[in-house]
N, CA, C and O atoms as a printed pandas DataFrame, in Angstrom:
     atom_number atom_name residue_name chain_id  residue_number  x_coord  y_coord  z_coord
0              1         N          MET        A               1   -2.389  -38.560   51.708
1              2        CA          MET        A               1   -2.977  -38.508   50.382
2              3         C          MET        A               1   -2.265  -37.442   49.561
3              4         O          MET        A               1   -2.050  -36.328   50.038
4              5         N          TRP        A               2   -1.898  -37.782   48.329
5              6        CA          TRP        A               2   -1.250  -36.869   47.396
6              7         C          TRP        A               2   -2.130  -36.689   46.163
7              8         O          TRP        A               2   -2.890  -37.580   45.785
8              9         N          TYR        A               3   -2.011  -35.540   45.560
9             10        CA          TYR        A               3   -2.809  -35.217   44.381
10            11         C          TYR        A               3   -1.916  -34.712   43.256
11            12         O          TYR        A               3   -0.925  -34.019   43.487
12            13         N          ILE        A               4   -2.290  -35.074   42.035
13            14        CA          ILE        A               4   -1.772  -34.342   40.894
14            15         C          ILE        A               4   -2.907  -33.415   40.495
15            16         O          ILE        A               4   -4.083  -33.736   40.670
16            17         N          TYR        A               5   -2.541  -32.270   39.961
17            18        CA          TYR        A               5   -3.560  -31.306   39.555
18            19         C          TYR        A               5   -3.127  -30.639   38.264
19            20         O          TYR        A               5   -1.943  -30.579   37.934
20            21         N          ILE        A               6   -4.122  -30.138   37.541
21            22        CA          ILE        A               6   -3.845  -29.392   36.315
22            23         C          ILE        A               6   -4.521  -28.035   36.435
23            24         O          ILE        A               6   -5.699  -27.932   36.775
24            25         N          LEU        A               7   -3.748  -27.002   36.149
25            26        CA          LEU        A               7   -4.272  -25.640   36.098
26            27         C          LEU        A               7   -4.377  -25.215   34.641
27            28         O          LEU        A               7   -3.513  -25.532   33.825
28            29         N          LEU        A               8   -5.442  -24.497   34.329
29            30        CA          LEU        A               8   -5.556  -23.836   33.033
30            31         C          LEU        A               8   -5.105  -22.408   33.256
31            32         O          LEU        A               8   -5.695  -21.675   34.050
32            33         N          CYS        A               9   -4.057  -22.016   32.553
33            34        CA          CYS        A               9   -3.424  -20.713   32.752
34            35         C          CYS        A               9   -3.762  -19.787   31.589
35            36         O          CYS        A               9   -3.442  -20.078   30.436
36            37         N          ASP        A              10   -4.411  -18.670   31.904
37            38        CA          ASP        A              10   -4.814  -17.670   30.906
38            39         C          ASP        A              10   -5.599  -18.286   29.753
39            40         O          ASP        A              10   -5.485  -17.841   28.610
40            41         N          GLN        A              11   -6.391  -19.306   30.054
41            42        CA          GLN        A              11   -7.265  -19.970   29.087
42            43         C          GLN        A              11   -6.519  -20.545   27.876
43            44         O          GLN        A              11   -7.106  -20.719   26.808
44            45         N          LYS        A              12   -5.195  -20.844   28.052
45            46        CA          LYS        A              12   -4.455  -21.355   26.896
46            47         C          LYS        A              12   -3.405  -22.418   27.217
47            48         O          LYS        A              12   -3.099  -23.248   26.361
48            49         N          THR        A              13   -2.861  -22.413   28.401
49            50        CA          THR        A              13   -1.753  -23.300   28.750
50            51         C          THR        A              13   -2.114  -24.140   29.970
51            52         O          THR        A              13   -2.783  -23.668   30.889
52            53         N          TYR        A              14   -1.663  -25.386   29.965
53            54        CA          TYR        A              14   -1.869  -26.244   31.122
54            55         C          TYR        A              14   -0.591  -26.336   31.948
55            56         O          TYR        A              14    0.510  -26.426   31.405
56            57         N          TYR        A              15   -0.754  -26.313   33.255
57            58        CA          TYR        A              15    0.337  -26.525   34.194
58            59         C          TYR        A              15   -0.025  -27.745   35.036
59            60         O          TYR        A              15   -1.120  -27.805   35.596
60            61         N          VAL        A              16    0.878  -28.712   35.132
61            62        CA          VAL        A              16    0.659  -29.935   35.907
62            63         C          VAL        A              16    1.513  -29.856   37.169
63            64         O          VAL        A              16    2.706  -29.557   37.109
64            65         N          GLY        A              17    0.879  -30.131   38.321
65            66        CA          GLY        A              17    1.596  -30.077   39.584
66            67         C          GLY        A              17    1.213  -31.201   40.528
67            68         O          GLY        A              17    0.357  -32.032   40.222
68            69         N          LEU        A              18    1.865  -31.208   41.682
69            70        CA          LEU        A              18    1.722  -32.250   42.697
70            71         C          LEU        A              18    1.598  -31.564   44.054
71            72         O          LEU        A              18    2.356  -30.640   44.350
72            73         N          SER        A              19    0.645  -32.011   44.887
73            74        CA          SER        A              19    0.441  -31.358   46.182
74            75         C          SER        A              19   -0.357  -32.247   47.123
75            76         O          SER        A              19   -1.059  -33.164   46.697
76            77         N          HIS        A              20   -0.232  -31.950   48.425
77            78        CA          HIS        A              20   -1.109  -32.564   49.430
78            79         C          HIS        A              20   -2.509  -31.967   49.339
79            80         O          HIS        A              20   -3.506  -32.655   49.559
80            81         N          ASN        A              21   -2.570  -30.690   49.014
81            82        CA          ASN        A              21   -3.839  -29.956   48.987
82            83         C          ASN        A              21   -3.870  -29.049   47.758
83            84         O          ASN        A              21   -3.346  -27.936   47.803
84            85         N          PRO        A              22   -4.478  -29.512   46.657
85            86        CA          PRO        A              22   -4.456  -28.726   45.423
86            87         C          PRO        A              22   -5.184  -27.384   45.532
87            88         O          PRO        A              22   -4.845  -26.440   44.818
88            89         N          TYR        A              23   -6.166  -27.292   46.406
89            90        CA          TYR        A              23   -6.911  -26.037   46.549
90            91         C          TYR        A              23   -6.052  -24.984   47.253
91            92         O          TYR        A              23   -6.059  -23.811   46.881
92            93         N          LYS        A              24   -5.323  -25.417   48.262
93            94        CA          LYS        A              24   -4.396  -24.513   48.940
94            95         C          LYS        A              24   -3.255  -24.132   47.999
95            96         O          LYS        A              24   -2.793  -22.991   47.998
96            97         N          ARG        A              25   -2.811  -25.092   47.206
97            98        CA          ARG        A              25   -1.738  -24.838   46.245
98            99         C          ARG        A              25   -2.183  -23.833   45.188
99           100         O          ARG        A              25   -1.386  -23.010   44.737
100          101         N          LEU        A              26   -3.457  -23.897   44.791
101          102        CA          LEU        A              26   -3.993  -22.930   43.828
102          103         C          LEU        A              26   -3.874  -21.510   44.373
103          104         O          LEU        A              26   -3.528  -20.584   43.639
104          105         N          ILE        A              27   -4.159  -21.347   45.649
105          106        CA          ILE        A              27   -4.029  -20.027   46.284
106          107         C          ILE        A              27   -2.576  -19.552   46.199
107          108         O          ILE        A              27   -2.310  -18.375   45.955
108          109         N          SER        A              28   -1.650  -20.476   46.403
109          110        CA          SER        A              28   -0.231  -20.155   46.295
110          111         C          SER        A              28    0.125  -19.712   44.872
111          112         O          SER        A              28    0.856  -18.741   44.678
112          113         N          HIS        A              29   -0.398  -20.433   43.891
113          114        CA          HIS        A              29   -0.161  -20.055   42.492
114          115         C          HIS        A              29   -0.737  -18.672   42.203
115          116         O          HIS        A              29   -0.085  -17.831   41.585
116          117         N          LYS        A              30   -1.960  -18.451   42.657
117          118        CA          LYS        A              30   -2.607  -17.160   42.403
118          119         C          LYS        A              30   -1.899  -16.010   43.124
119          120         O          LYS        A              30   -1.983  -14.859   42.698
120          121         N          GLY        A              31   -1.213  -16.325   44.202
121          122        CA          GLY        A              31   -0.450  -15.326   44.942
122          123         C          GLY        A              31    0.915  -15.053   44.324
123          124         O          GLY        A              31    1.714  -14.295   44.873
124          125         N          LYS        A              32    1.177  -15.679   43.173
125          126        CA          LYS        A              32    2.426  -15.467   42.417
126          127         C          LYS        A              32    3.660  -16.025   43.136
127          128         O          LYS        A              32    4.768  -15.522   42.954
128          129         N          TYR        A              33    3.461  -17.078   43.963
129          130        CA          TYR        A              33    4.580  -17.674   44.696
130          131         C          TYR        A              33    5.271  -18.798   43.916
131          132         O          TYR        A              33    6.270  -19.348   44.381
132          133         N          ASN        A              34    4.750  -19.139   42.744
133          134        CA          ASN        A              34    5.342  -20.201   41.935
134          135         C          ASN        A              34    5.930  -19.587   40.674
135          136         O          ASN        A              34    5.216  -18.950   39.899
136          137         N          ILE        A              35    7.209  -19.773   40.469
137          138        CA          ILE        A              35    7.893  -19.152   39.334
138          139         C          ILE        A              35    7.328  -19.595   37.981
139          140         O          ILE        A              35    7.343  -18.827   37.020
140          141         N          ALA        A              36    6.838  -20.816   37.909
141          142        CA          ALA        A              36    6.332  -21.345   36.640
142          143         C          ALA        A              36    4.991  -20.755   36.235
143          144         O          ALA        A              36    4.646  -20.767   35.054
144          145         N          THR        A              37    4.232  -20.240   37.190
145          146        CA          THR        A              37    2.898  -19.716   36.864
146          147         C          THR        A              37    2.713  -18.240   37.202
147          148         O          THR        A              37    1.634  -17.693   36.977
148          149         N          LYS        A              38    3.733  -17.589   37.734
149          150        CA          LYS        A              38    3.545  -16.209   38.189
150          151         C          LYS        A              38    3.269  -15.227   37.059
151          152         O          LYS        A              38    2.735  -14.144   37.299
152          153         N          GLU        A              39    3.624  -15.588   35.835
153          154        CA          GLU        A              39    3.367  -14.703   34.697
154          155         C          GLU        A              39    1.897  -14.692   34.259
155          156         O          GLU        A              39    1.482  -13.813   33.504
156          157         N          PHE        A              40    1.124  -15.651   34.726
157          158        CA          PHE        A              40   -0.271  -15.764   34.297
158          159         C          PHE        A              40   -1.198  -14.997   35.233
159          160         O          PHE        A              40   -1.003  -14.981   36.449
160          161         N          SER        A              41   -2.207  -14.365   34.646
161          162        CA          SER        A              41   -3.139  -13.596   35.466
162          163         C          SER        A              41   -4.406  -14.382   35.806
163          164         O          SER        A              41   -5.066  -14.089   36.803
164          165         N          ASP        A              42   -4.747  -15.375   34.987
165          166        CA          ASP        A              42   -5.961  -16.159   35.195
166          167         C          ASP        A              42   -5.589  -17.631   35.362
167          168         O          ASP        A              42   -5.149  -18.272   34.408
168          169         N          LEU        A              43   -5.763  -18.163   36.565
169          170        CA          LEU        A              43   -5.454  -19.567   36.854
170          171         C          LEU        A              43   -6.712  -20.269   37.333
171          172         O          LEU        A              43   -7.401  -19.795   38.235
172          173         N          GLU        A              44   -6.998  -21.406   36.715
173          174        CA          GLU        A              44   -8.198  -22.165   37.075
174          175         C          GLU        A              44   -7.818  -23.623   37.302
175          176         O          GLU        A              44   -7.166  -24.234   36.455
176          177         N          LEU        A              45   -8.219  -24.179   38.431
177          178        CA          LEU        A              45   -7.992  -25.590   38.723
178          179         C          LEU        A              45   -9.012  -26.399   37.918
179          180         O          LEU        A              45  -10.215  -26.291   38.155
180          181         N          VAL        A              46   -8.530  -27.211   36.965
181          182        CA          VAL        A              46   -9.442  -27.912   36.065
182          183         C          VAL        A              46   -9.427  -29.426   36.224
183          184         O          VAL        A              46  -10.269  -30.116   35.649
184          185         N          TYR        A              47   -8.464  -29.960   37.010
185          186        CA          TYR        A              47   -8.386  -31.415   37.162
186          187         C          TYR        A              47   -7.617  -31.765   38.421
187          188         O          TYR        A              47   -6.600  -31.143   38.728
188          189         N          THR        A              48   -8.100  -32.758   39.147
189          190        CA          THR        A              48   -7.359  -33.326   40.277
190          191         C          THR        A              48   -7.546  -34.843   40.280
191          192         O          THR        A              48   -8.574  -35.354   39.834
192          193         N          LYS        A              49   -6.560  -35.535   40.777
193          194        CA          LYS        A              49   -6.640  -36.987   40.954
194          195         C          LYS        A              49   -5.806  -37.333   42.173
195          196         O          LYS        A              49   -4.663  -36.890   42.294
196          197         N          ASN        A              50   -6.366  -38.116   43.069
197          198        CA          ASN        A              50   -5.637  -38.447   44.294
198          199         C          ASN        A              50   -4.920  -39.792   44.183
199          200         O          ASN        A              50   -5.329  -40.690   43.446
200          201         N          PHE        A              51   -3.825  -39.888   44.953
201          202        CA          PHE        A              51   -2.985  -41.084   44.996
202          203         C          PHE        A              51   -2.618  -41.367   46.446
203          204         O          PHE        A              51   -2.517  -40.449   47.260
204          205         N          ALA        A              52   -2.422  -42.617   46.757
205          206        CA          ALA        A              52   -2.101  -43.013   48.128
206          207         C          ALA        A              52   -0.689  -42.603   48.534
207          208         O          ALA        A              52   -0.439  -42.305   49.702
208          209         N          THR        A              53    0.230  -42.587   47.577
209          210        CA          THR        A              53    1.623  -42.270   47.910
210          211         C          THR        A              53    2.162  -41.145   47.029
211          212         O          THR        A              53    1.675  -40.906   45.924
212          213         N          ARG        A              54    3.164  -40.475   47.544
213          214        CA          ARG        A              54    3.823  -39.416   46.761
214          215         C          ARG        A              54    4.483  -40.022   45.517
215          216         O          ARG        A              54    4.461  -39.418   44.444
216          217         N          ALA        A              55    5.057  -41.193   45.660
217          218        CA          ALA        A              55    5.726  -41.838   44.528
218          219         C          ALA        A              55    4.761  -42.085   43.376
219          220         O          ALA        A              55    5.090  -41.827   42.218
220          221         N          ASP        A              56    3.568  -42.585   43.694
221          222        CA          ASP        A              56    2.561  -42.834   42.646
222          223         C          ASP        A              56    2.127  -41.532   41.989
223          224         O          ASP        A              56    2.010  -41.457   40.766
224          225         N          ALA        A              57    1.888  -40.508   42.802
225          226        CA          ALA        A              57    1.474  -39.210   42.271
226          227         C          ALA        A              57    2.580  -38.602   41.413
227          228         O          ALA        A              57    2.306  -38.040   40.352
228          229         N          SER        A              58    3.804  -38.710   41.859
229          230        CA          SER        A              58    4.932  -38.151   41.129
230          231         C          SER        A              58    5.116  -38.845   39.772
231          232         O          SER        A              58    5.429  -38.201   38.771
232          233         N          LYS        A              59    4.922  -40.136   39.759
233          234        CA          LYS        A              59    5.034  -40.902   38.513
234          235         C          LYS        A              59    3.990  -40.421   37.504
235          236         O          LYS        A              59    4.295  -40.228   36.327
236          237         N          ARG        A              60    2.769  -40.233   37.972
237          238        CA          ARG        A              60    1.698  -39.756   37.074
238          239         C          ARG        A              60    1.951  -38.313   36.636
239          240         O          ARG        A              60    1.710  -37.965   35.480
240          241         N          GLU        A              61    2.432  -37.480   37.544
241          242        CA          GLU        A              61    2.740  -36.087   37.208
242          243         C          GLU        A              61    3.772  -36.038   36.080
243          244         O          GLU        A              61    3.611  -35.288   35.118
244          245         N          THR        A              62    4.816  -36.830   36.199
245          246        CA          THR        A              62    5.864  -36.876   35.174
246          247         C          THR        A              62    5.288  -37.303   33.834
247          248         O          THR        A              62    5.642  -36.751   32.792
248          249         N          GLN        A              63    4.402  -38.284   33.866
249          250        CA          GLN        A              63    3.766  -38.765   32.640
250          251         C          GLN        A              63    2.929  -37.657   32.000
251          252         O          GLN        A              63    3.042  -37.406   30.800
252          253         N          LEU        A              64    2.093  -36.997   32.797
253          254        CA          LEU        A              64    1.208  -35.970   32.256
254          255         C          LEU        A              64    1.971  -34.771   31.707
255          256         O          LEU        A              64    1.540  -34.160   30.729
256          257         N          LYS        A              65    3.082  -34.433   32.315
257          258        CA          LYS        A              65    3.879  -33.297   31.840
258          259         C          LYS        A              65    4.408  -33.530   30.428
259          260         O          LYS        A              65    4.706  -32.573   29.713
260          261         N          LYS        A              66    4.527  -34.774   30.027
261          262        CA          LYS        A              66    5.011  -35.108   28.680
262          263         C          LYS        A              66    3.891  -35.114   27.642
263          264         O          LYS        A              66    4.160  -35.145   26.441
264          265         N          TRP        A              67    2.650  -35.086   28.092
265          266        CA          TRP        A              67    1.514  -35.160   27.179
266          267         C          TRP        A              67    1.332  -33.861   26.403
267          268         O          TRP        A              67    1.731  -32.786   26.850
268          269         N          SER        A              68    0.727  -33.986   25.243
269          270        CA          SER        A              68    0.382  -32.822   24.421
270          271         C          SER        A              68   -0.778  -32.056   25.059
271          272         O          SER        A              68   -1.474  -32.569   25.935
272          273         N          HIS        A              69   -0.965  -30.841   24.607
273          274        CA          HIS        A              69   -2.084  -30.019   25.066
274          275         C          HIS        A              69   -3.410  -30.742   24.797
275          276         O          HIS        A              69   -4.290  -30.778   25.657
276          277         N          ALA        A              70   -3.543  -31.318   23.593
277          278        CA          ALA        A              70   -4.777  -32.001   23.205
278          279         C          ALA        A              70   -5.070  -33.203   24.111
279          280         O          ALA        A              70   -6.219  -33.448   24.478
280          281         N          LYS        A              71   -4.044  -33.929   24.458
281          282        CA          LYS        A              71   -4.228  -35.110   25.306
282          283         C          LYS        A              71   -4.636  -34.700   26.727
283          284         O          LYS        A              71   -5.506  -35.329   27.331
284          285         N          LYS        A              72   -4.009  -33.648   27.256
285          286        CA          LYS        A              72   -4.403  -33.144   28.581
286          287         C          LYS        A              72   -5.850  -32.668   28.553
287          288         O          LYS        A              72   -6.607  -32.918   29.492
288          289         N          LYS        A              73   -6.233  -31.988   27.486
289          290        CA          LYS        A              73   -7.614  -31.503   27.363
290          291         C          LYS        A              73   -8.602  -32.673   27.355
291          292         O          LYS        A              73   -9.642  -32.608   28.010
292          293         N          ALA        A              74   -8.285  -33.731   26.624
293          294        CA          ALA        A              74   -9.147  -34.915   26.581
294          295         C          ALA        A              74   -9.272  -35.545   27.970
295          296         O          ALA        A              74  -10.361  -35.966   28.359
296          297         N          LEU        A              75   -8.178  -35.613   28.714
297          298        CA          LEU        A              75   -8.209  -36.148   30.077
298          299         C          LEU        A              75   -9.131  -35.309   30.952
299          300         O          LEU        A              75   -9.981  -35.848   31.661
300          301         N          ILE        A              76   -8.965  -34.003   30.903
301          302        CA          ILE        A              76   -9.762  -33.090   31.717
302          303         C          ILE        A              76  -11.244  -33.225   31.391
303          304         O          ILE        A              76  -12.092  -33.194   32.283
304          305         N          GLU        A              77  -11.542  -33.374   30.115
305          306        CA          GLU        A              77  -12.940  -33.484   29.673
306          307         C          GLU        A              77  -13.506  -34.888   29.840
307          308         O          GLU        A              77  -14.693  -35.110   29.600
308          309         N          GLY        A              78  -12.667  -35.837   30.249
309          310        CA          GLY        A              78  -13.133  -37.212   30.430
310          311         C          GLY        A              78  -13.428  -37.915   29.115
311          312         O          GLY        A              78  -14.233  -38.845   29.077
312          313         N          ASP        A              79  -12.789  -37.483   28.043
313          314        CA          ASP        A              79  -13.021  -38.021   26.706
314          315         C          ASP        A              79  -12.069  -39.195   26.449
315          316         O          ASP        A              79  -11.008  -39.035   25.846
316          317         N          THR        A              80  -12.472  -40.360   26.916
317          318        CA          THR        A              80  -11.641  -41.559   26.808
318          319         C          THR        A              80  -11.354  -41.927   25.362
319          320         O          THR        A              80  -10.234  -42.318   25.033
320          321         N          ALA        A              81  -12.350  -41.807   24.499
321          322        CA          ALA        A              81  -12.157  -42.151   23.086
322          323         C          ALA        A              81  -11.078  -41.260   22.459
323          324         O          ALA        A              81  -10.247  -41.743   21.690
324          325         N          GLU        A              82  -11.089  -39.986   22.778
325          326        CA          GLU        A              82  -10.093  -39.061   22.244
326          327         C          GLU        A              82   -8.700  -39.379   22.824
327          328         O          GLU        A              82   -7.699  -39.293   22.113
328          329         N          LEU        A              83   -8.642  -39.738   24.091
329          330        CA          LEU        A              83   -7.362  -40.134   24.695
330          331         C          LEU        A              83   -6.777  -41.345   23.977
331          332         O          LEU        A              83   -5.582  -41.380   23.682
332          333         N          VAL        A              84   -7.606  -42.321   23.700
333          334        CA          VAL        A              84   -7.159  -43.528   22.998
334          335         C          VAL        A              84   -6.704  -43.159   21.587
335          336         O          VAL        A              84   -5.661  -43.624   21.126
336          337         N          ARG        A              85   -7.483  -42.329   20.909
337          338        CA          ARG        A              85   -7.129  -41.918   19.546
338          339         C          ARG        A              85   -5.783  -41.192   19.530
339          340         O          ARG        A              85   -4.923  -41.482   18.698
340          341         N          LEU        A              86   -5.610  -40.258   20.443
341          342        CA          LEU        A              86   -4.352  -39.506   20.506
342          343         C          LEU        A              86   -3.171  -40.404   20.863
343          344         O          LEU        A              86   -2.062  -40.211   20.362
344          345         N          SER        A              87   -3.410  -41.372   21.717
345          346        CA          SER        A              87   -2.344  -42.300   22.100
346          347         C          SER        A              87   -1.941  -43.175   20.920
347          348         O          SER        A              87   -0.754  -43.406   20.693
348          349         N          LYS        A              88   -2.917  -43.659   20.178
349          350        CA          LYS        A              88   -2.621  -44.486   19.009
350          351         C          LYS        A              88   -1.897  -43.673   17.951
351          352         O          LYS        A              88   -0.949  -44.157   17.332
352          353         N          THR        A              89   -2.334  -42.450   17.743
353          354        CA          THR        A              89   -1.706  -41.591   16.747
354          355         C          THR        A              89   -0.245  -41.372   17.084
355          356         O          THR        A              89    0.617  -41.492   16.213
356          357         N          ARG        A              90    0.040  -41.057   18.315
357          358        CA          ARG        A              90    1.418  -40.801   18.730
358          359         C          ARG        A              90    2.254  -42.067   18.607
359          360         O          ARG        A              90    3.409  -42.007   18.184
360          361         N          SER        A              91    1.690  -43.204   18.969
361          362        CA          SER        A              91    2.429  -44.461   18.881
362          363         C          SER        A              91    2.810  -44.754   17.433
363          364         O          SER        A              91    3.923  -45.210   17.170
364          365         N          LEU        A              92    1.903  -44.498   16.493
365          366        CA          LEU        A              92    2.184  -44.739   15.096
366          367         C          LEU        A              92    3.238  -43.768   14.565
367          368         O          LEU        A              92    4.085  -44.145   13.755
368          369         N          VAL        A              93    3.183  -42.528   15.021
369          370        CA          VAL        A              93    4.130  -41.513   14.568
370          371         C          VAL        A              93    5.533  -41.822   15.081
371          372         O          VAL        A              93    6.508  -41.602   14.363
372          373         N          GLU        A              94    5.652  -42.324   16.302
373          374        CA          GLU        A              94    6.952  -42.581   16.911
374          375         C          GLU        A              94    7.654  -43.802   16.321
375          376         O          GLU        A              94    8.867  -43.942   16.479
376          377         N          LYS        A              95    6.931  -44.677   15.656
377          378        CA          LYS        A              95    7.539  -45.927   15.118
378          379         C          LYS        A              95    8.276  -45.685   13.828
379          380         O          LYS        A              95    8.837  -46.618   13.252
């Protein structure tokens, strides 16, 4: 089983990662063993989703890393309507 996870870093930035065990990985982040998050003093695990394969999890991780802060926040909060709105807005802007 593989997981994608999102950390809220210093109550302002989201970090998206991939792991077998997101809770153990959080300990690693808090121990300053990850170069991408070692500058942050407050790390909170705010979202996890499991996948059967690493490939599936990696595909979703790549997708989420491209999302805006607002879109990640809507996902974390389970706000489907806001996710749809943000997706439509971006689609219209990109055309």
